[in-house]
TORNU-266022 format. One record per residue: x, y, z of N, C-alpha, C in turn; residue in three letters. Coordinates in steps of 0.1 Angstrom, whole numbers, plus 5000, padded with zeros to 4 digits. Layout:
% TORNU-266022
XYZXYZXYZALA ...
//
This chain:
% TORNU-266022
375879097303377279087305377878987296MET 378979017288379578927279380478827287ALA 380578707281381478607288382878657288PRO 383678607297385178637298385778587285ALA 386778667280387478627267388178497270PRO 388278407260389078287261390478307266PRO 390978217274392378227279393178117273SER 394478157269395378057264395777957274SER 395477987287395777887298394677787300LYS 393477807294392377717296392777577292ASP 392377477300392777337298391477257297LEU 391577137291390477047291390376977305GLU 389176947309389076887322387976777323GLY 387776727335386876617337385476637332PHE 384876757333383476777329383276817315TRP 384376817307384276837293384076977289GLY 383676997276383477137271382377207279GLU 382577337283381577407290380277427281PRO 379177407288377877437281377077547287THR 377677617297376977727304377077847294SER 376077937297376078067289377078167294THR 377778137305378778227310379978147314LEU 381178217312382478167316383178277322ASP 383778257334384278377342385778397339TRP 386378487346387678537343388778437348CYS 388378347357389378247362389578147350GLU 390878117348391178017337390677877341GLU 390277807331389577677334390577557336ASN 390277477346391077357349392577377351TYR 392977497355394377527357394877467371VAL 393977467381394377417394394077267396VAL 392977227390392577087392391877037380SER 392176917376391476847365390076827367TYR 389576827380388276787383387376917386TYR 387977037387387277157390387677267380ILE 386677307372386877397361387477527366ALA 386777587376387277717382387477697397GLU 388677667401388977617414388577727425PHE 389177847423388977947433387477997434TRP 386878007422385478047422384577937428ASN 385077817428384377707434384477707450THR 385677697455385877687469385477807477VAL 385477927470384978047477383578037480SER 382777947475381377937478381177887493ASN 382277847499382077807513381577927521LEU 381878057516381378177523379878187522ALA 379278107513377778107512377177987518LEU 377977877520377477757525377577747540ILE 378677777546378977757560378177847570LEU 378177987567377578067577376078037579PRO 375278007569373877977572373677847579PRO 374577747576374477617583374777637598LEU 375777707601376177737615374977817622ILE 374377907614373277987620372077897623THR 371777807614370677717616370877627629ILE 372177587630372477507642372277597655ALA 372677727654372577807666371077847669SER 370177827659368777857661368077747670PHE 368777637672368077527680367777567694THR 368577657700368277697713367177807714LYS 366777857703365677957703364477917694TYR 364177787695363177727685361877797686GLN 361377847697360077917698360178057694GLN 361378117692361478257689361978287674GLN 362478187667362878207654361778157644ILE 361278257636360178227627360678147615GLU 359778077609360177977598360878057586THR 360578177584361178247572362678257573ARG 363178267586364678277587365378147585TYR 364678037588365177907585365277887569TYR 364177937563364077927548365178007542VAL 365378127547366378217542367778157543ALA 368078087554369378027556369477907547CYS 368477827546368477707537368777747522ILE 368077847518368177897504369577957501LEU 370078027511371478077510372477957508MET 372277847516373077737514372977667501THR 371677657496371377607483372077687472ILE 372077817473372777907463374277867463VAL 374877857475376277827476376577687470GLY 375777587472375977457467375777457451ILE 374777537447374577547432375677617426GLY 376177727432377277797426378577717426SER 378777637437379877537437379777447425TRP 378677387423378477297412378677357398CYS 378177487397378277557384379777587381PHE 380477637391381877677388382777557387HIS 382377447393383177327392382977257379MET 381877277372381577197360381477287348THR 380977417350380577507338379577437329LEU 378677367335377577307327376277387329LEU 375477397318374277477319373377437330PHE 373177307332372177267342372677317356GLU 373977307358374477357371374377507372MET 374477577361374277727361372877757366GLN 371877687361370577707366370377677381MET 371077577385371077547400371677657408LEU 372577737402373177847409372177967408ASP 371778007395371178137393369778137397GLU 368978037395367578037399367378047414LEU 368077967422367977987437368378127442PRO 369278197434369578337438368278417438MET 367478397428366178467427365278437439ILE 365178307442364278257453364778317466TYR 366078307468366678357481366378507482ALA 366578587471366378727472364878757476ALA 363978677470362578697473362278667488CYS 362878567493362678537508363278647516VAL 364478697512365078807520364178937519LEU 363578957508362579067507361479047517ILE 360878927517359778897526360278927541TYR 361478877544361978897558362079037562CYS 362779117553363079257556361779347556ILE 360779307549359579387548358579337559PHE 358879227566357979177576358579177590GLN 359179287594359879297606359079367617THR 358279457614357579537624356079537624ASP 355479447616354079437616353479357627GLY 352179387630351579317641351179177636LYS 350979167623350679037617352078967613GLU 352178847617353478777615353678737600SER 352578737592352678697578351878787569HIS 352278817557351578897548351278807535SER 350078767534349678677523349978747509LEU 349578867508349678947496351178957492ALA 352078987501353478997498353978857494LEU 353678757501354078617498353678577484ALA 352378597481351878557468352578637457VAL 352878767459353478847449354878807446SER 355678767457356978717455357078587449LEU 356078497452356078367445355778377431ILE 354878467427354578497413355778547406LEU 356478637413357778697407358778587404CYS 358978497414359978387413359578297401ALA 358278257401357778167390357978237376VAL 357578357375357678427362359178437358THR 360078477367361478487363361978347359VAL 361578247366362078107362361578067348THR 360378087346359778047333360378127321LEU 360478257323361078347312362578307310VAL 363278297321364778267320365078137313TYR 364278037317364477897311364077907296LEU 363277997292362878007278363878087270THR 364278197275365178287267366678257269ILE 366978207281368378167285369378287282GLN 368878407286369778517284370278567298ASP 371578547301372078587314371778727318PRO 371778817309371478957312370078977318MET 369078897314367778897320367878857335PHE 368578757338368778717352369478817360HIS 370478887354371278987361370379107365GLU 369579147355368679257357367579227368VAL 367079107367365979067377366579057391CYS 367778987392368378977405368779107411TYR 369379197402369779327406368679407411GLY 367479397405366379477409365879427422SER 365879297425365479247438366379297449LEU 367679297446368679337456368479487459VAL 368279567448367979717450366779737459LEU 365779647458364579657466364979627481LEU 365779537483366279507497367079617502ILE 367979677494368779787499367879907502ILE 366879937493365980047496365180027509GLY 364779907512364079877524364979897536ARG 366279857535367279877545367480027548CYS 367580107538367680247540366480307547ILE 365380257543364080307550364180267565TYR 364680147568364780097582365780187590CYS 366880217583367880307590367180437594ILE 366380487585365780627587364680627598ARG 363980507599362780507608362980427620THR 363980347621364180257633365580277638MET 365780257651367080267657367680127660GLU 367180027655367679897657368879857649HIS 370079857654371279807648371579857634SER 371779987634372180047621373579987617ARG 374379947626375679887623375579767614TYR 374579677618374379557610373979597596LEU 372979687595372479727582373579787573CYS 374379877579375479937571376579827567MET 376779737576377779627573377279547561TYR 375979507562375479427551375379497538GLY 374979617538374879697525376279717519MET 377179757528378579787523379179657517ALA 378879547523379479417518378879387504SER 377579397503376879367490377279467479ILE 377279597482377679697472379179677468ILE 380079647478381479627475381579497466GLY 380879397469380879277461380479297447ALA 379479377445378979417432379979497424PHE 380679587431381779657424382879567419ILE 383279477428384379377425383879287413ILE 382679247413382079167402382179237389TRP 381879357389381979437376383479457372ASN 384379487382385779497378386279367372ILE 385879257378386379127373385879107359ASP 384679147356384079127342384779227332ASN 384879357336385279457327386779457324ILE 387579427335389079427334389679297334CYS 388979197329389479057330390879037323CYS 391079097312392379087305393479137313THR 393279257320394379317328394579237341GLN 393479177346393579097358394378967355LEU 394178907344394878787340396378827338ARG 396678937333398078977331398778997345SER 398079057354398679067368398778937374TRP 397878847372397878717378399078637373ARG 399378647360400578587355401878637360ASP 401878757364403178827369403378807384SER 402378767391402478757406402678607410LEU 403478597421403778457426402578407434PRO 402378277435401378217444401878247458PHE 400978287468399478297467398978437463PRO 399878527460399478667457398578667444LEU 398878577435398078567423396678537425SER 396378467436394978427439394178557442VAL 394778657448394078777451393478847440LEU 393878817427393378877415392078807410THR 391678707417390378627414389178707418GLN 388778797410387678887414386378817417GLY 385978717409384778647412384778567425HIS 385978527429386178467442385778567453MET 386178687452385878797462384378827461TRP 383778827450382378847449381578747457TRP 381978617456381378517465381578547480HIS 382778577483383078597498382278717503ILE 382378827496381678947502380178947500TRP 379678887489378178877488377678777498SER 378478667501378078577511377978647525GLY 378978727528378978797541377778897541ILE 377578967530376479067529375078997531GLY 374878887525373578817526373378767540VAL 374378707546374378657559373978777569TYR 374778887568374578997577373179057575VAL 372679057563371279107560370279017567ASN 370478887567369578797575369578827589ILE 370878857595370978887609370279027612MET 370379117603369779247605368279237605TYR 367779167596366279147595365779077608SER 366578967612366178897624366278987637LEU 367279077637367479167648366279267649HIS 365879317637364679407637363379337642LEU 363179217637361979137641362079097656ARG 363179057660363379017674363179137684SER 363679247679363479367687361979407688SER 361279397677359879427677359079337686TYR 359479207687358879107695359379107709LEU 360279197712360879217726361579087731LYS 362479037722363278927725364678967730TYR 364879097731366179147736367379087728SER 367479107715368579057707369879137710PRO 370879067711372179127713373179077703LYS 373979167697374979137687376279097694ILE 376678977690377978927695378878897683LYS 380078877685381078847674381978727677HIS 382278657666383378567666384378627656VAL 385478667662386378757654385578877651ALA 385478917638384679027634383378987628SER 382978857630381778807623380578817633PHE 379478887630378378907639377478797640PRO 376878767651375778677652374878737664TYR 373678677665372678727675372478637686LEU 372278697698371878617710370578677715SER 369578587717368278637721368078597736LEU 367578697744367478677758366178607761ALA 365078637754363778567756362578657754GLY 361478597751360278677748359778757760ALA 359278877757358678957767359579037776GLY 360879037773361879117781362079247774THR 362779337781362979477776363879467764GLU 363579557755364479557743365779627746LYS 366879567741368179637743368879647731THR 369679747729370479767717371879727720SER 372779747710374179717711374879787722LEU 374479907725375079987736374379977749ASP 373279887749372579867762371479957764GLY 371180057755370080147757368880087751ASN 367680137756366380087751366180137736GLU 365780037728365480067714363980107713ASN 363680187703362280217700362080257686HIS 360880247681360580287668360080437668TYR 360480507657359980637656358580647651HIS 
//
């Protein structure tokens, strides 16, 4: 993907000349002297806050939540913090802090979604394969520093997650709603990401013609953060729902506004679905 074209509105800011290999469609240092891409930065709260709240909610289920879900939430938060630093500074080091944890988080999500219904709680072969994948991508990316390589690798990992989710929908009756919610959010975010990259000049023109706060709605990369954050969070909840159902923890989906979260009744109880009927595997 080519960098966004330079904008006549770009200003000089606190962090100096950008050194990152990518610059996005939002104009630099327009909102704040200290934040290169203001809306692309603050929108990372969608990646930072949900997993932190989720980890806090895990404390009441300490014996029922496996370590992998803590790791997934922690890595999601690290991605959000790294992306915050990247868009705030547009420095290459901060870009790596954003993009490399994306690979690691995707690998952990793959492990979670593939390890939901097995009798063994851990797969050494899968774990080693994903670690080797993450290490290889890291070494190659740091060597060639080509953002297209990162995008292809990350996209391939996400496609693997989506493929597994489709398999789960076809073979299990556990919370298809969560699965569809998560996949729709991620796919929608990807579409917006591409529109922001391809149609940047047109989006900037609309942005100039619209009053605040309507102009903010044209920040496509901001929406990518919001909807990908929702999608990743819901995917974690979906994986946890599958695993908890297999372990007979009676997971129930609850909502704060329209935001889903899980409540676990306890080990050894009857499995229940969103509509109260017994769940089972085909």
